[in-house]
Steps between C-alpha positions, in 0.01 A plus 500: 500500500742767383491354146118503500494863613752588229281335232185673630684832508614448142147417387362808677767723350430355155127557540556863605739565212260333256208709623702822472619412150146411394366831631783691335454340159122541512549866586739535207272344239162601650280675244198507731389145429652354819259534791507264796180660634311352205609144582164431670319573169702243302305190398605177667599338171714795397670510839572126489639533148723789599637297792568206268671730250711651778630163619566388143678828428712460812619157387574613143667826606728329752619235254534757219708737711729223624551369147560843347722606790737214417459573128615855579823365648542286188441781248715761672769239565512407131515868405808549718698197383383223735417151371199287591551227760162420657153645548283389794144583603403328825660152465494468119842577353603530137870486420754424231736207548864479388386409148279809476182291520194631686395288793239528774579412859347548844680718752401726785655741751302571816368854513528565126230481233736517204855553383679582176866401500737625233868465422691830501705633207848350480672769293569735793634484856249362751485824700416700185206288386174705492269407786228764524270413209507124560407546864247779435331343197227323697396811695496709181255258338274498809490881494415495129211261578383740771502796259323297229227393743441857622488627141241237401285584804507873422483491121235236427153403612568136584271204561486379859763225472762724338429777749555253787809359335676829430422635846635189675791471257608854580504417872692173452748663260571780748537260794746276313693803372532633856591161649777455244601859435538644849851410629394252769565143601222244453538199727850620585618505137538790259222599264579661164511852640732397783735333251516818295559712811782281632668460161488877448653566843758218504683443172677191635168316526437528127758233420349276771155514340641447149699196616187358664301538180785349296516203738126431472520517120768230503317279750197501268730364228612219731835647611621432854635778720841334504510530119442877505764777528628540856465880472120455507535381860721756672587468866398823670442568872147617571432837662120459513294188556186665364648576157344235276725566200820443700339213694403336171862515387615350829251210477614438142861502620412230756334295226807541279730380780277197555484415129881513488521250786618759752244385755679618816535853363137502389387385845708768676352774279145371553543482879630857509196627310259310723624696802316804365138592440437436130210563259262205518549365148880511530479339844291214361747437218803526727355280775452216251862531393608497864310175564672332205847632582479420873389142438761454229767611745357299792190277475438551872513879479229703673261648242203586721567874482472502119274199431190661650141409412481803273825401328379143454177622339688740271754237392242229429273743313781639285654159426264453205655808337854502638739202489710676763222423749505134391869507588415610857236229540746242361758593767238471774386157382848360444702656783255576781215252459688204351244458221747401230247358254282813517807720450620297199155512348493879542840529331384280213187710447706819471736326256210388282318832500787752525420659162135551600589758766483871420869524596675182380841637600381493861392138449847404374657663805254325733576162341874559542450601865288194576753269332778665700316422826421145390863434409611643834263271688609194303869577559439540872315169511 
């Protein structure tokens, strides 16, 4: 019930903000032609057409702003020395493999409509790498779209469709700019503005973010965590369990321990994190790791606190994108449920298709982890 009320409250707040933004933009561009009191005099066909144009404009404007927001990250990243890694809109991802070839993959992160990942410059210390323009690029482009839309509405006498489009586009552009530019957390994780704010306040976090981006760039090429420099995975005690940059580094450190075969250490670090209230996305990722590590340590271990219905749904949904989730399901089938044939078939499927994942380095690590568990079981038998 609490979740339903939260969703309804969010929808109501969004509707209020949308109405206020609409009124504000109309007031800004109004040349006397906007008059709601004349709506009763509009012909039925014209009214129906305007409604159709409005819905069509909403769809186009939303997709356009998401696409150009990510393009803004790409352009400003390139201008400040970053290198292209991947570009995602919804679940369609374009990336370059280790041979520099363009490929298209499917990938998704709950709560995000797009993402542009780039590798940072390597000719300077990690804590000196520029961060502002790469993070701010998307918001800058949305604000430029807002200004362009307002200019077109004020400067030209437009046909009905273009008038609908530029009005709605200005509202969508402003909403997305605010959602990403104001320093807030969305779904418990940092938006672009929050990243900029935290990196400006805490210099030590800059290296964390740069190492995370460097790690992702290598995973796209097919590199495992255990094959990357150890300095990218520093051990650092956490002082805040709401800080997504530091939490991201800690989760990566746990993954690095696991990929190096240091399972007991990885399990201890994961269990310590799970004692605290974590952002939802990080909790979902960490809970899956905990299931795998607990069962690897003891097939009869209690996993009910982490293998909840919500976690099961998340893991099974994300398995088509993430081989790390296949690794969790493999451990459940082999160690808890005794379904050896199903587990072996899952392992074989990942082996066959490992290069088809958006992050083949993750697939190589998952295969190694599954083979480690299988060998352990066979030795015990």
